[in-house]
C-alpha positions in Angstrom: 25.0 3.0 -8.6 22.4 0.5 -9.5 22.2 -3.0 -7.6 21.5 -6.4 -9.5 18.5 -8.4 -8.3 20.8 -11.7 -7.5 17.5 -14.1 -7.7 16.5 -12.9 -11.1 17.8 -11.3 -13.9 16.2 -8.1 -15.2 15.9 -9.6 -19.1 14.1 -12.5 -17.2 11.6 -10.1 -15.2 10.9 -8.1 -18.4 10.3 -11.1 -20.6 7.5 -12.2 -17.7 5.9 -9.2 -18.2 3.4 -8.6 -21.1 2.9 -5.4 -20.5 6.6 -3.9 -21.6 6.1 -4.9 -25.2 5.9 -2.3 -27.8 8.5 0.1 -26.6 6.5 1.2 -23.9 7.8 2.5 -20.5 5.9 1.8 -17.6 6.4 4.2 -14.4 2.9 4.3 -12.8 3.6 1.1 -10.3 2.2 3.2 -7.6 -0.9 3.6 -9.4 -1.7 0.0 -10.7 1.5 -2.0 -11.8 1.8 -4.9 -14.6 1.4 -8.2 -14.0 3.7 -10.8 -14.3 2.8 -13.7 -16.8 2.4 -16.0 -13.4 -0.5 -13.8 -12.4 -2.3 -13.9 -15.0 -2.1 -17.3 -15.7 -3.3 -18.1 -12.1 -6.3 -16.0 -12.7 -7.5 -17.2 -15.9 -6.5 -20.8 -14.7 -9.2 -20.6 -11.9 -12.0 -18.7 -14.0 -11.3 -21.8 -16.7 -11.6 -24.5 -14.2 -14.9 -22.7 -12.9 -15.8 -22.5 -16.5 -15.8 -26.3 -16.5 -16.6 -27.2 -12.9 -18.6 -24.7 -11.3 -17.3 -22.2 -8.4 -18.0 -24.4 -5.3 -16.2 -27.4 -7.5 -13.3 -25.5 -8.2 -12.7 -23.8 -5.1 -12.3 -27.5 -3.3 -10.3 -28.8 -6.1 -7.9 -25.6 -5.6 -7.9 -25.6 -1.8 -4.5 -26.5 -0.8 -3.3 -23.3 -3.4 -6.1 -21.3 -1.8 -4.5 -21.6 1.7 -1.0 -21.0 0.4 -2.1 -17.1 0.1 -1.8 -17.0 4.1 1.5 -18.6 4.4 2.9 -16.4 1.6 1.8 -13.3 2.8 3.0 -14.2 6.2 6.2 -14.5 4.9 6.3 -11.2 2.9 5.7 -9.0 6.0 7.0 -11.3 8.9 3.9 -12.5 10.2 2.0 -15.7 10.7 -0.6 -17.1 8.7 -3.1 -16.5 11.3 -2.7 -12.9 11.4 -3.5 -12.5 7.5 -6.9 -11.6 6.3 -7.9 -11.6 2.2 -9.8 -8.6 1.2 -10.9 -7.1 -2.0 -8.6 -3.8 -1.4 -6.5 -2.1 0.8 -9.8 0.2 1.6 -11.8 -3.0 2.4 -9.3 -3.7 5.0 -9.1 -0.5 6.5 -12.6 0.1 6.9 -12.8 -3.4 8.3 -10.1 -2.8 10.9 -11.7 0.6 11.6 -15.2 -1.2 12.0 -13.7 -3.4 14.8 -13.4 -0.6 17.0 -16.1 0.6 19.2 -15.7 3.9 19.1 -17.6 6.4 21.6 -18.1 9.9 21.3 -15.3 12.3 22.3 -12.6 9.5 21.6 -9.3 10.5 19.8 -8.0 9.0 16.6 -4.5 10.7 16.3 -3.6 10.5 12.9 -0.9 12.9 10.5 -1.0 15.5 7.7 0.1 13.0 5.2 -2.8 10.4 5.6 -4.5 9.3 2.3 -7.0 11.3 1.2 -9.8 8.3 1.3 -8.5 7.5 5.5 -8.9 11.6 5.9 -12.4 11.5 4.4 -13.3 8.4 6.4 -11.9 9.9 9.8 -13.9 13.0 9.3 -17.0 10.7 8.2 -16.3 9.0 11.8 -16.3 12.7 13.3 -19.3 13.6 12.0 -21.4 10.3 12.5 -20.2 9.1 15.8 -18.7 12.1 17.4 -14.8 11.1 17.2 -12.3 13.7 17.3 -9.5 13.7 14.9 -6.1 15.2 15.7 -3.3 15.2 13.2 0.3 15.0 15.0 2.9 18.0 13.6 5.9 17.5 10.9 9.4 18.9 11.9 10.3 21.4 8.6 11.4 18.5 7.0 8.5 17.0 7.0 9.7 14.1 9.6 7.0 13.3 12.1 7.0 15.2 15.3 7.5 12.3 17.8 7.5 14.5 20.7 4.2 16.2 19.6 2.7 12.5 19.2 3.7 11.6 22.8 2.4 14.7 23.9 -0.7 14.1 22.3 -1.2 10.7 23.5 -0.5 11.7 27.0 -3.0 14.8 26.6 -5.8 12.9 24.7 -5.3 9.1 25.6 -6.6 8.6 21.9 -8.1 5.4 21.0 -6.0 5.2 18.0 -3.1 6.3 16.5 -3.4 5.8 12.5 -0.6 6.6 9.8 0.3 6.0 6.3 3.5 4.7 6.0 4.2 6.0 2.3 1.7 8.9 1.2 0.6 8.6 -2.1 1.1 12.1 -3.1 4.8 12.5 -2.7 7.8 10.2 -1.7 7.9 10.7 1.7 8.5 7.4 4.1 6.8 8.1 7.3 8.8 6.5 10.5 5.8 3.7 11.3 8.6 2.0 13.5 9.4 4.9 16.1 5.1 5.6 16.1 4.9 2.0 17.0 7.3 2.2 19.7 5.4 4.7 21.1 2.3 3.5 20.7 3.3 -0.3 22.6 4.8 1.7 25.3 1.4 3.4 26.1 -0.7 0.6 24.8 -2.8 2.4 22.0 -4.1 0.9 19.1 -1.8 1.2 16.0 -3.2 1.3 12.3 -1.0 1.4 9.3 -1.8 1.7 5.9 1.3 0.4 3.9 -0.7 0.2 0.6 2.1 1.9 -1.3 5.2 0.6 0.6 4.1 -3.5 0.2 5.9 -4.5 -2.5 8.7 -1.8 -3.2 10.3 -2.0 0.1 11.0 -4.4 3.2 7.7 -4.1 5.9 8.2 -5.9 9.1 5.2 -6.0 11.4 7.3 -7.0 14.2 9.9 -4.1 14.0 6.8 -1.8 13.2 4.6 -3.0 16.4 1.0 -2.5 14.7 -2.1 -3.8 15.5 -3.5 -3.7 11.9 -1.9 -3.3 8.8 -3.5 -2.7 5.5 -2.2 -3.1 1.9 -3.2 -3.7 -2.2 -2.4 -6.3 -4.8 -2.4 -4.1 -7.5 0.4 -1.6 -6.9 3.7 -2.3 -6.3 2.7 -6.4 -5.6 1.7 -6.5 -9.2 -1.5 -8.1 -8.6 -5.0 -8.0 -9.8 -7.0 -5.4 -8.9 -9.5 -6.3 -6.7 -7.1 -8.0 -4.2 -5.3 -6.8 -1.0 -4.7 -7.9 2.7 -5.3 -7.0 6.6 -2.7 -8.2 9.2 -4.3 -8.3 12.4 -1.9 -8.8 15.4 -2.3 -11.8 17.8 -2.7 -8.9 20.6 -6.0 -7.9 19.1 -7.2 -11.4 17.8 -7.0 -12.3 21.8 -9.0 -9.3 22.8 -11.9 -10.3 20.2 -11.8 -7.4 18.2 -14.0 -8.5 14.7 -15.6 -6.3 12.1 -18.8 -4.6 12.6 -20.6 -6.8 10.2 -19.6 -10.3 9.9 -20.7 -13.4 8.1 -20.4 -17.2 8.6 -16.6 -17.0 7.6 -15.9 -15.1 10.5 -17.8 -16.6 13.6 -19.6 -19.7 14.2 -23.8 -19.5 14.7 -23.8 -21.8 18.0 -27.4 -20.6 19.5 -30.2 -19.1 18.4 -28.9 -15.7 19.4 -25.0 -16.4 19.8 -22.4 -17.0 17.7 -18.1 -17.9 18.5 -15.7 -15.6 16.5 -13.1 -17.9 14.4 -9.8 -17.8 16.3 -7.8 -16.0 12.9 -7.9 -13.0 11.2 -9.9 -14.8 8.8 -13.0 -13.6 10.8 -12.3 -10.3 8.9 -13.0 -11.9 5.4 -16.5 -12.2 4.1 -17.4 -16.1 2.9 -17.7 -14.9 -1.0 -14.4 -14.2 -2.4 -13.4 -14.4 -5.8 -10.8 -17.2 -5.6 -9.3 -16.7 -9.1 -8.5 -13.2 -7.7 -7.1 -14.4 -4.5 -4.9 -17.1 -6.7 -3.6 -14.6 -9.0 -2.1 -12.3 -5.9 -0.6 -15.5 -4.3 1.5 -15.7 -7.3 2.2 -12.2 -6.8 3.3 -12.7 -3.6 5.5 -15.2 -4.1 6.9 -13.5 -6.6 8.0 -11.1 -4.5 9.0 -13.1 -1.9 11.5 -15.1 -4.7 13.1 -12.2 -5.5 13.6 -10.9 -2.1 12.2 -7.6 -0.7 15.7 -6.4 0.4 16.8 -6.6 -3.5 13.8 -4.8 -4.6 14.2 -1.9 -2.1 18.0 -1.4 -3.0 17.2 -1.4 -6.8 14.2 1.0 -6.2 16.3 3.0 -4.3 18.8 3.6 -6.6 16.4 4.1 -9.6 14.5 6.6 -7.8 17.5 8.5 -6.5 18.9 8.9 -10.1 15.4 9.9 -11.5 15.0 12.8 -9.0 18.7 13.5 -9.9 18.0 13.7 -13.4 14.6 15.7 -13.4 16.6 18.6 -11.1 19.4 18.6 -13.7 16.8 19.2 -16.2 15.3 22.0 -14.6 12.2 20.3 -12.9 11.1 20.9 -9.8 11.0 17.5 -7.3 8.6 17.7 -4.3 9.2 14.5 -2.3 10.6 16.2 1.0 11.7 14.2 3.9 14.9 12.4 5.0 14.1 8.9 3.9 12.0 8.6 0.3 10.9 6.3 -1.7 10.2 4.8 -5.3 7.3 7.5 -5.6 8.9 10.6 -7.8 6.7 13.9 -7.5 7.5 16.9 -9.8 6.3 19.5 -11.7 8.0 22.2 -14.2 8.7 25.9 -12.4 5.7 27.9 -14.1 3.3 25.3 -14.6 3.2 23.5 -17.5 1.4 20.5 -16.0 -0.8 19.8 -18.9 2.3 19.9 -21.4 4.1 17.4 -19.3 1.4 15.2 -19.2 1.2 15.5 -23.1 5.0 14.7 -23.5 4.7 11.4 -21.4 1.8 10.3 -23.2 3.1 11.2 -26.8 6.7 8.8 -25.8 4.3 6.0 -24.4 5.3 6.7 -20.5 2.5 5.6 -18.2 2.8 8.2 -15.5 0.0 9.6 -13.0 -1.1 13.0 -11.9 -2.2 14.1 -8.5 -4.3 17.1 -7.7 -4.8 19.2 -5.2 -8.0 18.0 -3.4 -6.2 14.7 -2.9 -3.5 16.0 -1.0 -5.1 19.3 0.6 -2.6 19.7 3.4 0.7 18.7 1.8 0.0 20.8 -1.5 -1.3 23.6 0.6 1.9 23.6 2.6 4.0 23.3 -0.6 2.2 26.0 -2.3 1.3 23.6 -5.6 -1.9 23.1 -7.3 -0.7 19.6 -8.6 2.2 17.2 -9.6 3.1 14.6 -12.2 3.9 11.4 -10.6 6.4 8.3 -11.8 7.0 5.2 -9.8 9.7 2.7 -10.7 10.2 -0.7 -10.2 12.7 -3.7 -10.3 11.4 -4.3 -13.8 12.6 -1.2 -15.0 16.3 0.0 -16.3 18.7 3.2 -15.6 18.4 3.4 -19.4 14.5 3.8 -19.1 15.3 6.3 -16.1 17.8 8.5 -18.2 15.5 7.9 -21.4 12.4 9.6 -19.6 14.3 12.3 -17.7 16.2 13.3 -21.3 12.7 13.5 -23.2 11.5 15.7 -20.7 14.5 18.0 -20.3 14.5 18.4 -24.5 10.7 19.3 -24.6 11.1 22.2 -22.6 
């Protein structure tokens, strides 16, 4: 059953999304979604203001609007404005969080086999450069995290950090970040959550997760501009004076020739130079999601993705989303290959999609014995009719 979004009807949502014109079916929201009109207008409006008065004066004129970003983002994830820092991407936010931790040789980071490729490479870089040890917790056969193994690893290694990707980019799996958070709190371990694929498509509550840091992007399910994201930093971490390795005047006050005082809020993780046009666009995207309501978005997206998986399987395709809790990322292939043919069919019918190859999901695709998948990621502006249309196109092409 497809639930309705009570705050706005689908027709209005689609009318406010110019990218849906000309018969396109957009199913690549896990890659980079389509911005609503309000987001585009906020970006271009500020750029036009900069054109007329310069960047400094434009920022002064829109100062109150710029501060709304912190209020709206805090509301989005159940935090406080003082916990929020703007970032140019989830990757930048993730790197700044990691750089605030002074790792010593031999210290341990515990992560998962399903963490995002860039995170895995970052951990390996820390291993090569600083001698940090990387240990991955086990999965059960259904790919759910083995929490007993995590607790055992924590007792054995006393890690400096536990890091988990909420929803891996290469499958629909939703990892149990709340249960991991309870264990990390019990043992007083720093906890970093990559919520790049979950923020905007489902409810994300940092109080329930219990994380030290959480990172997200603007361009995916949040429907914001590229070059935007945010970092959540917990009160506990802020009170312990964690700060990025490379500060500037956005993060501290220069008090003596050789001294500085950190600013109190998570803004210390920002740099002074920010694209305020992008920030205002992202603010509108966050407002848009808050207005509709993440509980409604999550329920609607879940219904769409369930229908899509069922229709693909009925059409003879192999769906590769394993786990007890699945998201609005649907990954599939055709028995015997045909990856190129699937792509051609979708392109010919103006269906937006993405492809993930084995080098981006090395551990997951090795255990699944696959070399690549097609990824479709429906969102709340998609309709059940579009889902059935795409499934029918694929079924009738093979």
